MIDOSE-1310 file (N, C-alpha, C; in nm, 2 decimals, decimal comma, always signed):
residues 140
xxxx	-1,79/+3,36/+0,75/-1,77/+3,29/+0,67/-1,73/+3,14/+0,68; -1,79/+3,05/+0,59/-1,79/+2,93/+0,61/-1,62/+2,88/+0,59; -1,58/+2,77/+0,71/-1,42/+2,76/+0,66/-1,39/+2,66/+0,57; -1,26/+2,71/+0,50/-1,27/+2,64/+0,35/-1,25/+2,72/+0,29
xxxx	-1,32/+2,86/+0,29/-1,34/+2,95/+0,19/-1,19/+3,01/+0,13; -1,11/+3,00/+0,19/-0,98/+3,10/+0,21/-0,86/+3,00/+0,17; -0,91/+2,86/+0,14/-0,79/+2,76/+0,10/-0,81/+2,76/-0,03; -0,70/+2,70/-0,10/-0,71/+2,71/-0,27/-0,76/+2,56/-0,29
xxxx	-0,80/+2,57/-0,40/-0,85/+2,38/-0,41/-0,75/+2,27/-0,39; -0,63/+2,28/-0,44/-0,51/+2,20/-0,39/-0,57/+2,19/-0,24; -0,54/+2,29/-0,13/-0,55/+2,27/-0,03/-0,65/+2,22/+0,02; -0,81/+2,23/-0,02/-0,92/+2,16/+0,04/-0,90/+1,98/-0,02
xxxx	-0,85/+1,98/-0,15/-0,84/+1,83/-0,17/-0,71/+1,75/-0,07; -0,61/+1,86/-0,04/-0,53/+1,80/+0,05/-0,62/+1,75/+0,17; -0,66/+1,84/+0,22/-0,74/+1,80/+0,29/-0,84/+1,70/+0,32; -0,93/+1,71/+0,24/-1,03/+1,59/+0,19/-0,99/+1,45/+0,18
xxxx	-0,82/+1,46/+0,10/-0,75/+1,31/+0,09/-0,70/+1,27/+0,21; -0,67/+1,38/+0,32/-0,60/+1,36/+0,44/-0,73/+1,28/+0,54; -0,83/+1,33/+0,52/-0,92/+1,29/+0,60/-0,95/+1,11/+0,53; -0,94/+1,12/+0,40/-0,99/+0,97/+0,36/-0,88/+0,86/+0,41
xxxx	-0,71/+0,93/+0,37/-0,63/+0,82/+0,40/-0,55/+0,84/+0,53; -0,58/+0,93/+0,59/-0,49/+0,95/+0,74/-0,35/+0,95/+0,70; -0,29/+0,98/+0,58/-0,17/+0,99/+0,52/-0,11/+1,13/+0,48; -0,05/+1,20/+0,55/-0,01/+1,31/+0,47/+0,07/+1,32/+0,35
xxxx	+0,15/+1,19/+0,35/+0,21/+1,19/+0,22/+0,14/+1,14/+0,07; +0,05/+1,05/+0,12/-0,04/+1,03/+0,02/-0,16/+1,16/-0,01; -0,21/+1,20/+0,09/-0,32/+1,30/+0,03/-0,21/+1,42/-0,05; -0,11/+1,45/+0,01/+0,01/+1,58/-0,06/+0,00/+1,53/-0,21
xxxx	+0,04/+1,42/-0,24/+0,04/+1,37/-0,38/-0,08/+1,33/-0,42; -0,19/+1,32/-0,37/-0,30/+1,30/-0,44/-0,40/+1,42/-0,49; -0,35/+1,53/-0,40/-0,43/+1,67/-0,40/-0,35/+1,76/-0,52; -0,24/+1,69/-0,60/-0,15/+1,73/-0,71/-0,05/+1,79/-0,70
xxxx	-0,01/+1,81/-0,61/+0,12/+1,85/-0,55/+0,25/+1,82/-0,64; +0,32/+1,87/-0,71/+0,44/+1,83/-0,77/+0,53/+1,77/-0,63; +0,59/+1,68/-0,67/+0,71/+1,62/-0,51/+0,79/+1,56/-0,64; +0,92/+1,59/-0,53/+1,05/+1,48/-0,60/+1,06/+1,35/-0,54
xxxx	+1,01/+1,33/-0,42/+1,00/+1,20/-0,34/+0,89/+1,20/-0,24; +0,90/+1,08/-0,20/+0,78/+1,06/-0,09/+0,83/+1,13/+0,03; +0,96/+1,11/+0,09/+1,01/+1,20/+0,21/+0,96/+1,31/+0,19; +0,96/+1,40/+0,07/+0,95/+1,54/+0,04/+0,80/+1,55/+0,06
xxxx	+0,73/+1,48/+0,01/+0,56/+1,47/+0,01/+0,50/+1,47/+0,18; +0,58/+1,41/+0,23/+0,54/+1,38/+0,35/+0,59/+1,50/+0,45; +0,70/+1,56/+0,42/+0,76/+1,67/+0,53/+0,66/+1,80/+0,46; +0,64/+1,80/+0,34/+0,52/+1,91/+0,30/+0,38/+1,90/+0,34
xxxx	+0,37/+1,78/+0,34/+0,19/+1,75/+0,38/+0,21/+1,75/+0,53; +0,29/+1,75/+0,60/+0,31/+1,76/+0,73/+0,32/+1,94/+0,77; +0,39/+1,99/+0,70/+0,37/+2,15/+0,71/+0,22/+2,19/+0,68; +0,16/+2,13/+0,58/+0,02/+2,21/+0,55/-0,05/+2,15/+0,67
xxxx	-0,11/+2,04/+0,70/-0,12/+2,01/+0,85/-0,14/+2,10/+0,97; +0,02/+2,19/+0,99/+0,00/+2,27/+1,07/-0,08/+2,43/+1,06; -0,12/+2,42/+0,90/-0,16/+2,57/+0,88/-0,31/+2,55/+0,97; -0,33/+2,67/+1,01/-0,46/+2,64/+1,09/-0,60/+2,63/+1,02
xxxx	-0,56/+2,72/+0,90/-0,66/+2,70/+0,79/-0,70/+2,57/+0,74; -0,66/+2,51/+0,72/-0,63/+2,36/+0,69/-0,72/+2,26/+0,81; -0,61/+2,28/+0,90/-0,66/+2,22/+1,07/-0,82/+2,27/+1,08; -0,87/+2,38/+1,07/-0,99/+2,42/+1,07/-1,09/+2,33/+1,00
xxxx	-1,05/+2,35/+0,90/-1,16/+2,28/+0,77/-1,13/+2,15/+0,80; -1,04/+2,06/+0,80/-1,07/+1,93/+0,84/-1,15/+1,89/+0,96; -1,12/+1,96/+1,07/-1,21/+1,96/+1,22/-1,34/+1,96/+1,17; -1,37/+2,11/+1,07/-1,53/+2,14/+1,05/-1,60/+2,00/+0,95
xxxx	-1,47/+1,94/+0,89/-1,57/+1,83/+0,77/-1,58/+1,70/+0,87; -1,45/+1,65/+0,94/-1,51/+1,58/+1,05/-1,63/+1,57/+1,11; -1,64/+1,65/+1,20/-1,75/+1,67/+1,27/-1,89/+1,68/+1,19; -1,88/+1,70/+1,07/-2,01/+1,72/+0,96/-2,00/+1,59/+0,94
xxxx	-1,94/+1,50/+0,94/-1,94/+1,36/+0,89/-2,01/+1,26/+1,02; -1,95/+1,33/+1,13/-1,99/+1,24/+1,24/-2,13/+1,28/+1,30; -2,16/+1,39/+1,26/-2,30/+1,45/+1,32/-2,43/+1,36/+1,19; -2,36/+1,35/+1,04/-2,44/+1,25/+0,95/-2,45/+1,14/+1,00
xxxx	-2,36/+1,04/+1,01/-2,37/+0,94/+1,07/-2,41/+0,90/+1,21; -2,38/+0,95/+1,33/-2,42/+0,89/+1,47/-2,59/+0,95/+1,47; -2,61/+0,86/+1,50/-2,80/+0,86/+1,53/-2,77/+0,96/+1,68; -2,90/+1,03/+1,67/-2,91/+1,12/+1,77/-3,03/+1,03/+1,89
xxxx	-3,06/+1,10/+1,97/-3,17/+1,03/+2,09/-3,29/+0,97/+2,03; -3,33/+1,07/+1,94/-3,49/+1,02/+1,90/-3,44/+0,91/+1,81; -3,36/+0,89/+1,73/-3,34/+0,81/+1,63/-3,34/+0,65/+1,72; -3,26/+0,66/+1,80/-3,20/+0,53/+1,94/-3,33/+0,51/+1,97
xxxx	-3,42/+0,58/+2,03/-3,54/+0,56/+2,08/-3,67/+0,51/+1,99; -3,64/+0,59/+1,89/-3,76/+0,48/+1,76/-3,69/+0,36/+1,71; -3,57/+0,36/+1,71/-3,51/+0,20/+1,69/-3,58/+0,08/+1,76; -3,54/+0,14/+1,91/-3,55/+0,03/+2,00/-3,73/+0,00/+2,04
xxxx	-3,78/+0,11/+1,97/-3,93/+0,09/+2,00/-4,01/+0,01/+1,89; -3,93/+0,02/+1,74/-3,98/-0,07/+1,66/-3,92/-0,22/+1,68; -3,78/-0,23/+1,76/-3,79/-0,35/+1,76/-3,86/-0,44/+1,86; -3,87/-0,34/+1,97/-3,98/-0,41/+2,08/-4,13/-0,42/+2,02
xxxx	-4,14/-0,35/+1,91/-4,31/-0,37/+1,92/-4,31/-0,47/+1,78; -4,20/-0,56/+1,73/-4,21/-0,62/+1,63/-4,21/-0,62/+1,52; -4,18/-0,46/+1,49/-4,20/-0,39/+1,31/-4,08/-0,42/+1,24; -3,94/-0,47/+1,32/-3,84/-0,49/+1,24/-3,83/-0,63/+1,21
xxxx	-3,75/-0,68/+1,08/-3,74/-0,81/+1,07/-3,58/-0,82/+1,11; -3,53/-0,92/+1,10/-3,42/-1,00/+1,14/-3,35/-1,06/+0,98; -3,22/-1,07/+0,97/-3,20/-1,16/+0,86/-3,14/-1,27/+0,94; -3,17/-1,41/+0,91/-3,11/-1,51/+0,97/-3,07/-1,65/+0,90
xxxx	-2,98/-1,72/+0,87/-2,94/-1,80/+0,78/-2,97/-1,91/+0,80; -2,99/-1,97/+0,73/-3,04/-2,13/+0,73/-3,02/-2,20/+0,62; -2,95/-2,34/+0,70/-2,94/-2,43/+0,58/-3,01/-2,51/+0,48; -2,96/-2,50/+0,39/-3,03/-2,56/+0,25/-3,00/-2,70/+0,20
xxxx	-2,89/-2,75/+0,28/-2,82/-2,82/+0,26/-2,67/-2,85/+0,14; -2,58/-2,92/+0,18/-2,47/-2,95/+0,09/-2,41/-2,85/+0,12; -2,40/-2,80/+0,29/-2,30/-2,69/+0,31/-2,33/-2,56/+0,26; -2,45/-2,54/+0,21/-2,50/-2,43/+0,15/-2,62/-2,35/+0,23
xxxx	-2,63/-2,23/+0,24/-2,71/-2,17/+0,33/-2,79/-2,02/+0,23; -2,89/-2,02/+0,29/-2,96/-1,90/+0,21/-3,01/-1,79/+0,37; -3,04/-1,68/+0,34/-3,10/-1,59/+0,40/-3,23/-1,56/+0,44; -3,31/-1,60/+0,52/-3,45/-1,56/+0,54/-3,46/-1,45/+0,62
xxxx	-3,57/-1,39/+0,60/-3,63/-1,26/+0,71/-3,73/-1,29/+0,79; -3,68/-1,28/+0,90/-3,79/-1,34/+1,01/-3,81/-1,24/+1,14; -3,91/-1,25/+1,18/-3,95/-1,14/+1,26/-3,86/-1,14/+1,41; -3,81/-1,07/+1,49/-3,72/-1,07/+1,57/-3,80/-1,13/+1,71
xxxx	-3,69/-1,25/+1,70/-3,76/-1,31/+1,85/-3,77/-1,24/+1,99; -3,84/-1,32/+2,08/-3,87/-1,19/+2,20/-3,76/-1,21/+2,29; -3,64/-1,27/+2,30/-3,54/-1,23/+2,33/-3,48/-1,09/+2,30; -3,49/-1,11/+2,20/-3,42/-0,95/+2,11/-3,51/-0,84/+2,15
xxxx	-3,67/-0,87/+2,19/-3,75/-0,78/+2,19/-3,77/-0,73/+2,34; -3,71/-0,82/+2,40/-3,70/-0,79/+2,54/-3,59/-0,70/+2,60; -3,46/-0,75/+2,51/-3,37/-0,68/+2,52/-3,40/-0,49/+2,49; -3,42/-0,48/+2,35/-3,46/-0,38/+2,31/-3,55/-0,30/+2,42
xxxx	-3,68/-0,36/+2,51/-3,72/-0,33/+2,60/-3,67/-0,27/+2,71; -3,58/-0,36/+2,76/-3,47/-0,34/+2,85/-3,38/-0,19/+2,81; -3,34/-0,18/+2,69/-3,24/-0,07/+2,67/-3,34/+0,05/+2,68; -3,48/+0,01/+2,62/-3,55/+0,13/+2,62/-3,59/+0,20/+2,76
xxxx	-3,60/+0,12/+2,83/-3,66/+0,16/+3,00/-3,53/+0,21/+3,05; -3,39/+0,19/+3,02/-3,27/+0,24/+3,07/-3,26/+0,39/+3,02; -3,27/+0,38/+2,89/-3,26/+0,52/+2,83/-3,38/+0,63/+2,87; -3,48/+0,54/+2,91/-3,59/+0,64/+2,93/-3,56/+0,69/+3,07
xxxx	-3,52/+0,64/+3,14/-3,46/+0,69/+3,30/-3,39/+0,82/+3,30; -3,30/+0,80/+3,20/-3,22/+0,91/+3,18/-3,27/+1,03/+3,09; -3,36/+0,96/+2,99/-3,37/+1,11/+2,92/-3,50/+1,16/+2,95; -3,53/+1,24/+3,00/-3,66/+1,32/+3,06/-3,74/+1,39/+2,92
xxxx	-3,66/+1,49/+2,81/-3,74/+1,49/+2,69/-3,64/+1,49/+2,57; -3,71/+1,47/+2,46/-3,63/+1,45/+2,33/-3,70/+1,50/+2,24; -3,63/+1,61/+2,25/-3,72/+1,71/+2,07/-3,63/+1,72/+2,00; -3,68/+1,71/+1,87/-3,56/+1,73/+1,72/-3,41/+1,65/+1,76
xxxx	-3,32/+1,71/+1,76/-3,21/+1,65/+1,78/-3,14/+1,71/+1,91; -3,21/+1,73/+1,99/-3,16/+1,80/+2,16/-3,21/+1,73/+2,24; -3,14/+1,66/+2,36/-3,19/+1,59/+2,44/-3,18/+1,66/+2,59; -3,27/+1,67/+2,68/-3,22/+1,68/+2,79/-3,24/+1,59/+2,88
xxxx	-3,11/+1,57/+2,96/-3,08/+1,45/+3,08/-3,12/+1,52/+3,19; -3,18/+1,39/+3,23/-3,18/+1,41/+3,38/-3,11/+1,32/+3,46; -3,02/+1,36/+3,59/-2,95/+1,26/+3,63/-3,00/+1,23/+3,77; -2,95/+1,12/+3,80/-2,97/+1,07/+3,95/-3,08/+0,99/+3,97
């Protein structure tokens, strides 16, 4: 059973707001709980944080968010490869006079292409096989 199914809607909202604000008082109030004061909201919010089901739900959501945001080894290798090959442009500021600037798109310069090649070589010495989201590392 997925975590969070045993939580009330207010508990889920509290957990989601807790992730967003990292503030138990604010999360408790935003979730829709009735409160007499900020102090009471803080106390009750911290009580909710000690609930193992809420804690599990928050941890699961944070892990899910991290997995969506963090590049896997294959993505990193592909990105460095595209830079090294000159397939990626970079944005460069160019002065147009009287203190004004414009943004131009230019091919990645040679120095940055060499840095990407160096990073690729360094990664390649550590990564033996990359398949999907899994990497098998070689040590030594």
